[in-house]
Wavefront OBJ file of the C-alpha trace (Angstrom):
o trace
v -10.080 3.453 12.116
v -8.972 1.620 8.968
v -5.560 0.188 9.458
v -2.638 -1.475 7.751
v -0.566 -4.582 8.238
v 1.201 -5.988 11.260
v 4.619 -4.587 12.002
v 5.861 -7.447 14.150
v 5.821 -9.872 11.264
v 9.054 -10.829 9.647
v 8.977 -12.868 6.464
v 7.687 -16.089 8.039
v 7.629 -16.127 11.866
v 6.282 -19.341 13.394
v 3.819 -18.503 16.198
v 5.424 -21.304 18.258
v 8.648 -23.219 17.606
v 6.946 -26.631 17.309
v 4.700 -25.566 14.405
v 5.382 -27.278 11.086
v 5.344 -24.968 8.063
v 3.019 -25.545 5.124
v 4.147 -25.435 1.490
v 4.076 -21.592 1.409
v 7.425 -21.734 3.223
v 9.001 -22.311 -0.215
v 7.587 -19.069 -1.680
v 9.373 -15.699 -1.991
v 6.405 -13.354 -1.437
v 6.466 -11.725 2.030
v 2.662 -12.044 2.110
v 2.650 -15.779 1.406
v 5.467 -16.322 3.888
v 3.349 -14.618 6.564
v 0.941 -17.588 6.186
v 3.586 -20.310 6.103
v 2.863 -21.490 9.660
v -0.931 -21.501 9.487
v -2.643 -24.860 10.180
v -4.336 -24.339 6.791
v -2.883 -26.587 4.075
v -2.258 -23.647 1.737
v -1.259 -24.021 -1.898
v 0.196 -21.235 -4.020
v -1.732 -20.474 -7.219
v -0.842 -23.225 -9.674
v -1.568 -26.520 -11.341
v -0.890 -28.639 -8.249
v -3.851 -27.061 -6.448
v -6.117 -27.216 -9.496
v -5.349 -30.902 -10.091
v -6.053 -31.729 -6.439
v -9.448 -29.976 -6.599
v -10.408 -31.910 -9.726
v -9.152 -35.238 -8.430
v -10.905 -34.919 -5.057
v -13.933 -33.053 -6.468
v -13.578 -30.223 -3.946
v -14.237 -26.501 -4.307
v -11.240 -24.184 -4.196
v -11.057 -21.584 -1.441
v -9.078 -18.651 -2.887
v -7.807 -15.993 -0.474
v -6.106 -12.908 -1.936
v -4.344 -10.126 -0.045
v -1.035 -8.339 0.364
v 1.710 -8.017 2.933
v 0.794 -4.654 4.495
v -2.998 -5.187 4.597
v -4.427 -4.868 8.125
v -7.660 -6.796 7.551
v -5.698 -9.577 5.830
v -3.662 -9.921 9.016
v -6.789 -9.746 11.165
v -8.379 -12.616 9.273
v -5.173 -14.625 9.483
v -4.994 -14.222 13.270
v -8.690 -14.858 13.854
v -9.384 -17.598 11.299
v -6.349 -18.972 9.477
v -4.416 -19.555 12.725
v -7.483 -21.263 14.223
v -6.971 -25.048 14.354
v -10.675 -25.879 13.994
v -11.156 -23.593 10.979
v -7.927 -24.948 9.510
v -9.342 -28.471 9.850
v -12.574 -27.428 8.083
v -10.627 -25.912 5.189
v -8.293 -28.885 4.887
v -11.091 -31.478 4.926
v -13.541 -29.901 2.498
v -11.662 -27.375 0.333
v -8.424 -26.872 -1.562
v -7.058 -23.637 -0.098
v -5.048 -21.296 -2.333
v -3.284 -18.142 -1.142
v -2.366 -15.365 -3.610
v -0.365 -12.153 -3.218
v -2.356 -9.663 -5.290
v 0.791 -7.677 -6.013
v 2.448 -10.758 -7.540
v -0.632 -11.841 -9.519
v -2.739 -8.775 -10.371
v -4.480 -10.800 -13.087
v -5.899 -13.304 -10.592
v -6.872 -10.463 -8.281
v -8.654 -8.478 -11.003
v -10.640 -11.409 -12.403
v -12.090 -12.463 -9.070
v -12.475 -8.915 -7.747
v -14.659 -8.268 -10.792
v -16.850 -11.160 -9.619
v -16.938 -9.995 -5.979
v -17.843 -6.419 -6.935
v -20.562 -7.630 -9.311
v -22.168 -9.990 -6.784
v -21.775 -8.151 -3.464
v -21.892 -4.646 -2.022
v -18.234 -3.868 -2.763
v -14.680 -5.134 -2.872
v -11.425 -4.955 -0.971
v -8.867 -7.124 0.752
v -8.673 -9.752 1.955
v -10.706 -11.071 -0.944
v -12.111 -14.545 -0.346
v -13.708 -16.427 -3.223
v -14.922 -20.015 -3.630
v -14.274 -21.538 -7.046
v -15.243 -24.669 -8.903
v -12.328 -26.998 -9.786
v -12.404 -25.333 -13.231
v -11.729 -21.974 -11.490
v -15.162 -20.420 -12.019
v -16.328 -18.382 -8.989
v -19.637 -19.074 -7.245
v -19.406 -17.279 -3.846
v -17.224 -14.339 -2.809
v -16.634 -11.682 -0.190
v -13.949 -9.757 1.676
v -13.191 -9.890 5.401
v -15.176 -12.414 7.467
v -15.050 -12.440 11.281
v -14.428 -15.938 12.668
v -17.840 -16.252 14.350
v -21.361 -14.978 13.688
v -22.111 -11.476 14.956
v -25.112 -9.174 15.028
v -24.582 -7.936 11.463
v -22.147 -10.374 9.838
v -22.048 -14.109 9.216
v -18.901 -15.707 10.598
v -16.289 -17.452 8.468
v -16.898 -20.812 10.163
v -20.606 -20.620 9.291
v -19.841 -19.630 5.685
v -17.535 -22.620 5.293
v -20.125 -25.060 6.674
v -22.897 -23.647 4.458
v -20.763 -23.852 1.311
v -19.680 -27.388 2.257
v -23.314 -28.477 2.533
v -24.346 -26.708 -0.686
v -21.467 -28.360 -2.560
v -22.555 -31.784 -1.327
v -26.287 -31.330 -1.877
v -26.637 -28.822 -4.757
v -23.351 -28.996 -6.618
v -24.932 -29.039 -10.083
v -26.921 -25.892 -9.297
v -23.782 -24.162 -8.058
v -21.919 -25.146 -11.216
v -24.751 -23.895 -13.457
v -24.978 -20.585 -11.593
v -21.211 -20.192 -11.767
v -21.231 -20.787 -15.513
v -24.032 -18.246 -15.991
v -22.333 -15.574 -13.862
v -19.003 -16.064 -15.646
v -20.680 -15.709 -19.051
v -22.422 -12.510 -17.918
v -19.171 -11.076 -16.556
v -17.389 -11.863 -19.813
v -20.020 -9.975 -21.812
v -20.105 -7.053 -19.374
v -16.351 -6.633 -19.204
v -15.691 -6.753 -22.951
v -13.924 -3.659 -24.276
v -13.733 -3.548 -28.049
v -13.646 -1.190 -31.030
v -16.866 -2.735 -32.359
v -18.224 -0.761 -35.298
v -16.732 2.543 -34.112
v -14.222 4.146 -36.454
v -12.770 6.872 -34.221
v -12.537 7.791 -30.528
v -14.914 10.396 -29.069
v -14.329 14.153 -29.091
v -11.574 15.137 -26.662
v -13.241 18.478 -26.017
v -16.487 16.798 -24.965
v -14.776 14.191 -22.780
v -12.605 16.859 -21.143
v -15.582 19.027 -20.276
v -17.629 16.133 -18.902
v -14.742 14.811 -16.827
v -14.083 18.284 -15.393
v -17.765 18.842 -14.578
v -17.998 15.508 -12.761
v -14.922 16.397 -10.689
v -16.190 19.902 -10.011
v -19.475 18.528 -8.654
v -17.684 16.279 -6.136
v -15.003 18.772 -5.077
v -14.559 19.597 -1.377
v -14.261 23.394 -1.346
v -12.861 23.608 2.171
v -10.331 20.780 2.380
v -9.793 19.844 -1.248
v -10.140 16.341 -2.635
v -13.165 14.656 -4.137
v -14.958 12.668 -1.444
v -16.114 12.939 2.142
v -14.077 10.103 3.668
v -11.968 8.117 3.249
v -9.954 10.408 0.988
v -7.266 9.108 -1.350
v -4.583 11.244 -3.008
v -5.561 10.146 -6.595
v -2.700 11.807 -8.515
v -4.358 10.876 -11.840
v -7.169 13.328 -11.074
v -4.771 16.114 -10.135
v -2.747 15.546 -13.319
v -5.953 15.759 -15.332
v -6.874 19.075 -13.686
v -3.465 20.558 -14.491
v -3.755 19.398 -18.083
v -7.289 20.796 -18.304
v -6.052 24.128 -16.935
v -3.334 24.326 -19.604
v -5.802 23.957 -22.476
v -8.417 26.258 -20.841
v -6.175 28.921 -19.285
v -8.234 31.887 -20.442
v -11.526 30.443 -19.178
v -13.131 30.434 -15.753
v -13.192 26.623 -15.766
v -9.459 26.551 -16.454
v -8.712 28.763 -13.457
v -11.066 26.664 -11.373
v -9.258 23.451 -12.354
v -5.892 24.903 -11.359
v -7.258 26.134 -8.033
v -8.851 22.759 -7.253
v -5.592 20.876 -7.864
v -3.260 23.300 -6.067
v -5.577 23.634 -3.061
v -5.922 19.845 -2.765
v -2.154 19.383 -2.917
v -1.588 22.064 -0.269
v -4.211 20.637 2.094
v -2.792 17.132 1.672
v 0.755 18.339 2.351
v -0.376 20.199 5.483
v -2.466 17.283 6.738
v -1.599 14.198 8.723
v -1.648 12.089 5.559
v 1.859 13.484 5.058
v 4.539 12.302 7.463
v 5.913 15.672 8.633
v 8.717 14.020 10.601
v 10.042 11.463 8.108
v 8.417 12.708 4.874
v 6.437 10.691 2.348
v 2.681 10.173 2.253
v 0.467 7.617 3.933
v -2.028 5.680 1.854
v -5.214 7.631 2.549
v -7.013 9.822 5.060
v -9.781 8.364 7.208
v -11.425 11.794 7.488
v -12.399 14.678 5.267
v -9.667 16.965 6.672
v -6.672 14.786 5.580
v -5.867 14.589 9.311
v -5.837 10.964 10.529
v -4.365 8.624 7.928
v -4.266 4.931 7.336
v -0.542 4.891 8.114
v 0.625 2.409 5.471
v 3.031 3.907 2.905
v 2.961 2.616 -0.684
v 5.702 3.082 -3.269
v 3.231 3.876 -6.062
v 1.842 6.831 -4.085
v 5.306 8.304 -3.508
v 6.152 7.890 -7.196
v 3.053 9.610 -8.550
v 2.874 12.324 -5.903
v 6.483 13.389 -6.480
v 5.569 14.006 -10.131
v 2.357 15.904 -9.431
v 3.995 18.117 -6.772
v 6.761 18.892 -9.287
v 4.088 19.848 -11.808
v 2.467 22.088 -9.202
v 5.813 23.855 -8.791
v 6.157 24.279 -12.561
v 2.703 25.863 -12.730
v 2.748 28.002 -9.584
v 6.428 28.730 -8.993
v 5.721 28.167 -5.281
v 8.644 26.356 -3.620
v 6.221 24.860 -1.094
v 5.369 22.246 -3.734
v 8.958 21.543 -4.802
v 9.931 21.100 -1.137
v 7.206 18.483 -0.742
v 8.408 16.661 -3.870
v 11.993 16.651 -2.588
v 10.794 15.375 0.801
v 8.974 12.454 -0.821
v 12.086 11.405 -2.710
v 14.227 11.837 0.391
v 11.925 9.370 2.174
v 12.062 6.873 -0.721
v 15.868 7.120 -0.889
v 16.172 6.490 2.835
v 13.460 3.912 3.499
v 12.314 2.211 0.269
v 15.540 1.807 -1.703
v 17.676 -1.270 -2.282
v 21.418 -0.688 -2.434
v 21.473 -1.843 -6.086
v 18.981 0.800 -7.213
v 15.608 -0.943 -6.940
v 12.656 0.203 -4.831
v 10.669 -1.718 -2.207
v 6.884 -1.959 -2.300
v 5.539 -0.637 1.011
v 5.849 0.036 4.717
v 3.173 -1.311 7.049
v 0.838 0.789 9.193
v 1.136 -1.069 12.506
v 4.149 -1.449 14.762
v 4.723 -2.233 18.460
v 4.742 0.899 20.662
v 7.630 -0.776 22.487
v 9.572 -3.951 21.797
v 7.657 -7.066 22.791
v 4.264 -5.330 22.750
v 1.382 -6.062 20.390
v 1.493 -3.898 17.259
v -0.841 -0.915 17.091
v -2.059 1.263 14.263
v 0.266 4.204 13.683
v 2.406 3.602 16.774
v 5.588 4.496 14.908
v 4.188 7.870 13.790
v 2.194 9.354 16.713
v 3.328 11.525 19.623
v 2.238 12.478 23.126
v 2.626 16.000 24.487
v 4.951 14.643 27.170
v 7.301 13.112 24.595
v 7.552 16.343 22.627
v 8.095 18.447 25.764
v 10.927 16.166 26.882
v 12.588 16.199 23.462
v 12.252 19.970 22.921
v 12.654 21.736 26.290
v 14.763 24.673 25.041
v 13.518 28.203 25.684
v 12.760 30.258 22.582
v 14.403 33.663 22.844
v 12.593 36.817 21.751
v 9.071 35.428 22.089
v 6.267 37.616 23.414
v 5.590 35.101 26.211
v 7.470 32.231 27.890
v 7.858 29.585 25.192
v 9.788 26.357 24.592
v 10.617 24.786 21.250
v 8.205 21.980 22.143
v 5.318 24.384 22.806
v 5.974 26.155 19.501
v 5.917 22.881 17.575
v 2.807 21.622 19.380
v 0.932 24.838 18.617
v 1.870 24.818 14.943
v 1.096 21.109 14.452
v -2.033 20.910 16.609
v -0.906 18.622 19.449
v -2.931 18.469 22.671
v -2.717 16.688 26.026
v -5.820 14.590 25.264
v -4.621 13.719 21.762
v -5.928 15.185 18.525
v -8.036 12.330 17.146
v -11.650 11.548 17.945
v -12.919 8.299 19.456
v -14.622 7.462 16.133
v -11.188 7.525 14.473
v -9.755 5.304 17.220
v -12.580 2.870 18.101
v -10.262 0.481 19.960
v -8.824 3.264 22.105
v -5.293 2.295 21.057
v -4.194 5.868 20.466
v -5.670 7.696 23.443
v -3.578 10.758 24.222
v -1.624 10.393 20.982
v -1.268 13.036 18.280
v -0.795 13.057 14.518
v 1.171 16.088 13.345
v -0.896 18.273 11.022
v -0.213 21.913 10.139
v -2.802 24.062 11.926
v -1.497 27.531 11.071
v 0.632 29.199 8.442
v 4.179 30.116 9.417
v 3.072 33.746 9.404
v 0.249 33.149 11.889
v 2.402 31.061 14.214
v 5.117 33.750 14.107
v 2.581 36.513 14.827
v 1.076 34.535 17.716
v 4.429 34.506 19.542
v 5.925 37.757 18.242
v 8.661 36.010 16.260
v 10.120 36.393 12.785
v 8.799 33.958 10.161
v 12.312 32.768 9.300
v 13.070 32.095 12.975
v 9.879 30.037 13.356
v 10.707 28.018 10.233
v 14.206 27.271 11.540
v 12.911 26.283 14.999
v 10.212 23.995 13.589
v 12.640 22.261 11.215
v 15.114 21.737 14.064
v 12.298 20.327 16.220
v 11.157 17.930 13.496
v 14.724 16.707 13.077
v 14.939 15.918 16.817
v 11.658 14.019 16.611
v 13.005 12.142 13.595
v 16.153 11.108 15.468
v 14.090 10.026 18.482
v 11.730 8.032 16.266
v 14.638 5.965 14.946
v 14.726 4.182 18.320
v 11.116 2.974 18.055
v 10.305 -0.507 16.692
v 9.870 -0.100 12.957
v 6.896 -1.125 10.868
v 7.174 -4.196 8.624
v 8.883 -3.389 5.312
v 7.656 -5.269 2.240
v 10.938 -5.695 0.365
v 9.307 -7.276 -2.681
v 10.229 -5.247 -5.776
v 7.694 -4.913 -8.601
v 8.680 -3.856 -12.116
v 5.566 -1.687 -12.516
v 6.041 0.307 -9.324
v 9.781 0.599 -9.962
v 8.908 2.064 -13.365
v 6.659 4.641 -11.695
v 9.464 5.489 -9.269
v 11.972 5.967 -12.095
v 9.506 8.535 -13.464
v 9.257 10.175 -10.046
v 13.005 10.701 -9.716
v 13.520 11.580 -13.403
v 10.720 14.140 -13.686
v 11.416 15.806 -10.338
v 15.147 15.874 -11.023
v 14.588 17.441 -14.448
v 12.084 20.034 -13.219
v 14.220 21.096 -10.250
v 17.538 20.792 -12.081
v 18.834 18.285 -9.509
v 21.262 15.903 -11.192
v 21.451 13.606 -8.161
v 17.747 12.772 -8.547
v 18.217 11.980 -12.242
v 21.158 9.766 -11.246
v 18.891 7.880 -8.849
v 16.360 7.424 -11.655
v 19.195 6.069 -13.815
v 20.201 3.636 -11.078
v 16.584 2.477 -10.859
v 16.479 1.837 -14.599
v 19.802 -0.033 -14.439
v 18.349 -2.203 -11.671
v 15.321 -3.021 -13.819
v 17.501 -3.979 -16.762
v 19.914 -6.034 -14.670
v 17.454 -7.861 -12.408
v 13.984 -7.692 -13.984
v 14.615 -8.148 -17.706
v 15.210 -11.399 -19.565
v 17.497 -10.584 -22.497
v 16.825 -13.832 -24.365
v 13.040 -13.399 -24.569
v 12.869 -9.604 -24.273
v 10.358 -10.003 -21.431
v 10.133 -8.239 -18.086
v 9.929 -10.134 -14.828
v 7.168 -8.971 -12.521
v 8.953 -9.446 -9.207
v 12.229 -9.861 -7.439
v 13.003 -10.160 -3.754
v 15.682 -9.335 -1.210
v 17.612 -12.451 -0.247
v 20.229 -13.200 2.360
v 22.723 -10.384 2.799
v 20.738 -8.029 0.593
v 21.158 -10.089 -2.574
v 18.452 -10.012 -5.258
v 16.492 -13.238 -5.760
v 13.726 -14.446 -8.081
v 11.047 -17.066 -7.777
v 11.529 -20.248 -9.781
v 9.963 -20.261 -12.296
v 10.012 -16.450 -12.552
v 6.831 -14.421 -12.334
v 6.646 -12.774 -15.767
v 5.489 -9.217 -16.264
v 1.924 -8.048 -16.787
v 0.745 -5.174 -18.957
v 1.237 -2.627 -16.175
v 4.872 -3.678 -15.791
v 5.602 -2.865 -19.427
v 3.491 0.310 -19.544
v 4.907 1.837 -16.362
v 8.520 0.875 -17.152
v 8.239 2.304 -20.684
v 6.873 5.543 -19.218
v 9.767 5.635 -16.756
v 12.318 5.116 -19.533
v 10.804 7.859 -21.708
v 10.863 10.254 -18.743
v 14.448 9.229 -18.007
v 15.529 9.855 -21.602
v 14.094 13.381 -21.488
v 15.798 14.029 -18.130
v 19.197 12.544 -19.022
v 19.321 12.652 -22.858
v 20.815 9.134 -22.744
v 19.360 7.547 -25.883
v 20.018 3.992 -24.633
v 16.950 4.333 -22.391
v 14.835 5.353 -25.369
v 16.129 2.374 -27.322
v 15.158 0.004 -24.516
v 11.717 1.623 -24.264
v 11.136 0.882 -27.961
v 12.133 -2.760 -27.488
v 9.827 -3.150 -24.500
v 6.948 -1.531 -26.389
v 7.428 -4.039 -29.211
v 7.303 -6.873 -26.668
v 4.223 -5.367 -25.022
v 2.465 -5.195 -28.390
v 3.335 -8.817 -29.109
v 2.199 -10.179 -25.742
v -0.857 -8.096 -24.840
v -2.363 -6.339 -27.888
v -5.907 -7.379 -28.828
v -5.707 -7.482 -32.624
v -9.455 -8.070 -32.891
v -10.943 -5.631 -30.392
v -8.175 -3.060 -29.843
v -6.407 -2.083 -26.638
v -4.264 -4.244 -24.385
v -5.199 -7.211 -22.209
v -3.843 -7.072 -18.653
v -2.108 -10.453 -18.914
v -0.494 -12.717 -21.470
v -2.850 -15.253 -23.036
v -0.615 -18.133 -21.968
v -0.030 -16.908 -18.413
v -3.745 -16.485 -17.723
v -4.931 -19.513 -19.675
v -6.554 -21.069 -16.580
v -8.552 -17.952 -15.663
v -12.186 -17.687 -16.763
v -11.747 -14.082 -17.973
v -9.024 -12.146 -19.798
v -9.631 -8.526 -18.920
v -8.600 -5.017 -19.917
v -8.137 -2.590 -17.050
v -10.641 0.228 -17.450
v -10.178 2.472 -14.418
v -7.613 5.065 -13.366
v -7.553 4.734 -9.589
v -4.778 4.724 -7.000
v -2.591 3.745 -9.962
v -3.341 4.738 -13.545
v -4.774 2.109 -15.861
v -2.041 0.450 -17.895
v -4.080 1.125 -21.046
v -4.211 4.844 -20.209
v -0.451 4.961 -19.692
v 0.075 2.930 -22.876
v -1.935 5.466 -24.873
v 0.450 8.217 -23.704
v 3.488 6.001 -24.364
v 2.384 5.242 -27.925
v 1.937 8.949 -28.647
v 5.355 9.796 -27.254
v 7.043 6.935 -29.089
v 5.446 8.154 -32.314
v 6.871 11.604 -31.552
v 10.329 10.153 -30.925
v 10.401 7.854 -33.957
v 7.727 8.864 -36.479
v 6.548 5.222 -36.635
v 2.943 5.440 -37.821
v 2.030 2.027 -36.390
v 2.179 3.394 -32.839
v -0.105 6.315 -33.640
v -2.549 3.889 -35.273
v -2.460 1.678 -32.178
v -3.089 4.670 -29.933
v -6.157 5.712 -31.954
v -7.425 2.114 -31.946
v -6.926 1.834 -28.174
v -8.783 5.095 -27.503
v -11.579 3.970 -29.824
v -11.898 0.650 -27.967
v -12.393 2.521 -24.690
v -14.842 5.032 -26.223
v -17.930 3.647 -24.548
v -16.319 3.561 -21.099
v -15.053 7.145 -21.504
v -18.430 8.381 -22.712
v -20.262 6.660 -19.876
v -17.984 7.622 -16.960
v -15.129 9.898 -18.080
v -14.161 10.562 -14.458
v -13.215 6.879 -14.150
v -10.523 7.370 -16.809
v -9.020 10.868 -16.329
v -5.577 9.685 -17.467
v -7.053 8.264 -20.671
v -9.027 11.463 -21.277
v -5.675 13.288 -21.026
v -4.230 10.921 -23.639
v -7.261 11.500 -25.862
v -6.644 15.263 -25.668
v -2.950 14.841 -26.457
v -3.746 12.659 -29.456
v -6.273 15.098 -30.905
v -4.197 18.229 -30.188
v -0.890 16.716 -31.434
v 2.353 16.659 -29.467
v 5.051 19.300 -29.672
v 8.427 17.995 -30.812
v 11.046 20.168 -29.131
v 14.453 19.529 -30.707
v 17.579 20.931 -29.060
v 20.601 20.893 -31.370
v 23.817 21.090 -29.429
v 26.628 19.489 -27.510
v 24.969 17.694 -24.539
v 27.782 18.847 -22.202
v 27.774 22.505 -23.282
v 26.308 25.162 -20.993
v 24.112 26.718 -23.690
v 22.589 23.307 -24.506
v 21.907 22.603 -20.847
v 20.328 26.041 -20.379
v 17.849 25.432 -23.206
v 17.009 21.945 -21.935
v 16.481 23.264 -18.406
v 14.210 25.975 -19.804
v 12.018 23.271 -21.370
v 11.946 21.264 -18.126
v 10.920 24.287 -16.071
v 7.677 24.750 -18.025
v 4.592 22.570 -17.591
v 4.250 20.911 -21.023
v 2.552 17.529 -20.630
v 2.048 17.016 -24.385
v 5.566 17.190 -25.746
v 8.644 15.141 -26.557
v 12.074 16.611 -25.903
v 14.773 15.459 -28.322
v 18.503 16.141 -28.205
v 20.129 16.228 -31.656
v 23.877 16.075 -31.154
v 24.728 16.345 -34.847
v 25.687 12.671 -35.294
v 23.804 11.345 -38.365
v 24.442 7.747 -37.224
v 22.880 8.243 -33.778
v 19.818 6.255 -32.763
v 17.452 9.238 -32.971
v 18.833 10.421 -36.320
v 18.124 6.967 -37.717
v 14.546 7.172 -36.412
v 13.977 10.785 -37.519
v 16.209 11.550 -40.547
v 15.122 15.211 -40.596
v 17.219 15.771 -37.442
v 20.364 15.645 -39.581
v 19.134 18.643 -41.596
v 18.808 20.940 -38.577
v 21.619 23.429 -38.085
v 22.950 25.357 -35.124
v 22.800 29.127 -35.456
v 26.290 30.629 -35.250
v 27.513 27.390 -33.703
v 25.304 27.960 -30.645
v 22.845 25.483 -29.172
v 19.612 25.961 -31.098
v 16.018 24.883 -30.539
v 13.388 24.021 -33.152
v 9.770 23.432 -32.113
v 7.633 21.280 -34.435
v 3.856 21.305 -34.054
v 1.066 20.388 -36.465
v 3.620 19.806 -39.251
v 5.028 23.317 -38.868
v 8.449 24.333 -37.596
v 9.316 27.382 -35.512
v 12.135 29.742 -36.310
v 15.444 28.659 -34.749
v 15.828 29.885 -31.164
v 19.078 30.262 -29.211
v 17.991 32.211 -26.119
v 16.137 30.578 -23.188
v 13.980 33.688 -22.695
v 12.777 33.516 -26.311
v 12.115 29.807 -25.969
v 10.115 30.438 -22.811
v 7.904 32.969 -24.630
v 7.254 30.538 -27.467
v 6.412 27.597 -25.215
v 4.068 29.688 -23.076
v 1.951 30.657 -26.102
l 1 2 3 4 5 6 7 8 9 10 11 12 13 14 15 16 17 18 19 20 21 22 23 24 25 26 27 28 29 30 31 32 33 34 35 36 37 38 39 40 41 42 43 44 45 46 47 48 49 50 51 52 53 54 55 56 57 58 59 60 61 62 63 64 65 66 67 68 69 70 71 72 73 74 75 76 77 78 79 80 81 82 83 84 85 86 87 88 89 90 91 92 93 94 95 96 97 98 99 100 101 102 103 104 105 106 107 108 109 110 111 112 113 114 115 116 117 118 119 120 121 122 123 124 125 126 127 128 129 130 131 132 133 134 135 136 137 138 139 140 141 142 143 144 145 146 147 148 149 150 151 152 153 154 155 156 157 158 159 160 161 162 163 164 165 166 167 168 169 170 171 172 173 174 175 176 177 178 179 180 181 182 183 184 185 186 187 188 189 190 191 192 193 194 195 196 197 198 199 200 201 202 203 204 205 206 207 208 209 210 211 212 213 214 215 216 217 218 219 220 221 222 223 224 225 226 227 228 229 230 231 232 233 234 235 236 237 238 239 240 241 242 243 244 245 246 247 248 249 250 251 252 253 254 255 256 257 258 259 260 261 262 263 264 265 266 267 268 269 270 271 272 273 274 275 276 277 278 279 280 281 282 283 284 285 286 287 288 289 290 291 292 293 294 295 296 297 298 299 300 301 302 303 304 305 306 307 308 309 310 311 312 313 314 315 316 317 318 319 320 321 322 323 324 325 326 327 328 329 330 331 332 333 334 335 336 337 338 339 340 341 342 343 344 345 346 347 348 349 350 351 352 353 354 355 356 357 358 359 360 361 362 363 364 365 366 367 368 369 370 371 372 373 374 375 376 377 378 379 380 381 382 383 384 385 386 387 388 389 390 391 392 393 394 395 396 397 398 399 400 401 402 403 404 405 406 407 408 409 410 411 412 413 414 415 416 417 418 419 420 421 422 423 424 425 426 427 428 429 430 431 432 433 434 435 436 437 438 439 440 441 442 443 444 445 446 447 448 449 450 451 452 453 454 455 456 457 458 459 460 461 462 463 464 465 466 467 468 469 470 471 472 473 474 475 476 477 478 479 480 481 482 483 484 485 486 487 488 489 490 491 492 493 494 495 496 497 498 499 500 501 502 503 504 505 506 507 508 509 510 511 512 513 514 515 516 517 518 519 520 521 522 523 524 525 526 527 528 529 530 531 532 533 534 535 536 537 538 539 540 541 542 543 544 545 546 547 548 549 550 551 552 553 554 555 556 557 558 559 560 561 562 563 564 565 566 567 568 569 570 571 572 573 574 575 576 577 578 579 580 581 582 583 584 585 586 587 588 589 590 591 592 593 594 595 596 597 598 599 600 601 602 603 604 605 606 607 608 609 610 611 612 613 614 615 616 617 618 619 620 621 622 623 624 625 626 627 628 629 630 631 632 633 634 635 636 637 638 639 640 641 642 643 644 645 646 647 648 649 650 651 652 653 654 655 656 657 658 659 660 661 662 663 664 665 666 667 668 669 670 671 672 673 674 675 676 677 678 679 680 681 682 683 684 685 686 687 688 689 690 691 692 693 694 695 696 697 698 699 700 701 702 703 704 705 706 707 708 709 710 711 712 713 714 715 716 717 718 719 720 721 722 723 724 725 726 727 728 729 730 731 732 733 734 735 736 737 738 739 740 741 742 743 744 745
């Protein structure tokens, strides 16, 4: 079974007290600190390592991973803690360790090489570079010794050592040739194209490709492993909205809602503590890889809120609230920021070796002991434990197959997954549905309290601007949709954290990372790790969502400033679109890339396309619309070739060609009638709109951006809505029911 990182690891635990730390001990990254006591003479990514490689004429061994990655930890234990392998690396290579979450640019450049020259990619990623940083050999996890099907890491090191000594010039020539080919293959540019492709065509092709891969029974779009991929679900909802009267539109809605329901009922969701694990190892969403990532929680809270807007089914809103409850409890810093991830492995008991999922799984005996109470009124003798075990599919032998647990670590253990509807479980025992719901919730709460006493999984307390931006969106959108002010307040606190701790006022730049220091203080690396494109794109999205949820124009003002900085640092004035990294920051890298895939996280270029459209709607600045069209044109070929690889960008293409609605609410922000109209807008699924509050102040920030706001009048001194679309304005509306009719057209 795929697994996540080691729970027993603190930031930098020495395996034995007499070990001397290497130079990674001075780093802030939890992942680098996990390697601080290896016998490998690790360097962080930087000039010191590059100069050493050039001076000593040695190849660079680059190893990239992240703090909650199981196979990264496996390779550390098997190879990087091995004295003999450490000696080999120290004698013949300059070893560099990189946290992919700190340096996504380094990760992307060399992952592009690994994927182009091997059968796939993943982490740990291990690449051998020339002293000028050009790759010549790469791979992922290597076992320490040769096996039946895989060459061992020791053998790989000795072969590369010999090749470097005997055939160095050939290696250098091949490296140069491969790098040149990768540069040509990865180029994304406007070229001689004048306009982006037809949104209608790209929409249809993207939908058809998703439809062909859809799992009718369990939802999702692959056999196994299955990832949540919120970008795909958002695309399907958007496709449904523009094709509501067609069979394909209904099909898109059904595919998305069914997938979300099956995921929420499956073991990929933590039914005891809430939140979602990273992916399912099987087609049924049953046995997960137990790691929990912040970016999944952020995006899934939004898409479950959208599902509630569309369906009206509180099942989806309850899931969204549960996700945010988990983030508030387990992934939140006291100052408002959000941590990156929780590991998959933890010790079953203190002092024991960590095991996959130990914190999350249950035996029948444990549940029986925790829930022994008799259930009154049942059609047969029944305890609370038996009711819960029936509903969630627990069995004496455990509910996972040997193929899902090849090491036999979880024999007799169970992952909670909903096997029956509340109605079926109630009918099975002759109980009322409401009574069953109450009993199950009470049982889950007892399991949650019991679980608190187990050794916890490792928490990666690194805070990333990009993922914090996504989480601000999660709280803001869900809070707005559900009318829950406390969630919007948490989004506001997240944005305040970003501005206080991850923004440099003097330069206008974002910092990529910050860390939890002694006593819960917030610390930064020195020099700071500056933001990448995704940091700006995701934070700007979060701020725009927060403005619409809170109507606090200061967040919109900051979003505009950050967009200006993003344009200055990352925009490709020759080819269109945004580079992933600053030219100066990535000057040593052989490639400067543009992210061209919406995967577990959306591409920063896709999000930027949406941001530019929204900013144009908020300000009327034509330059941002022009940039959006140029960006979409630059990615034309990629969208035409594989639209399903860019569903978020296809959504942006549709929004650009259909034009956004500008919904202007004129009124006192504290008045009940104003709030009622705003809540009406939030309750409806309208992905292609901007919501503007005009408070009547001609000197306000928005009135200065859009002078026409000062001409709009309230009807009979009541809060009034005007809807602008395709350069036409609706009649003034004062009643939420009338507004609802108009927006549903």
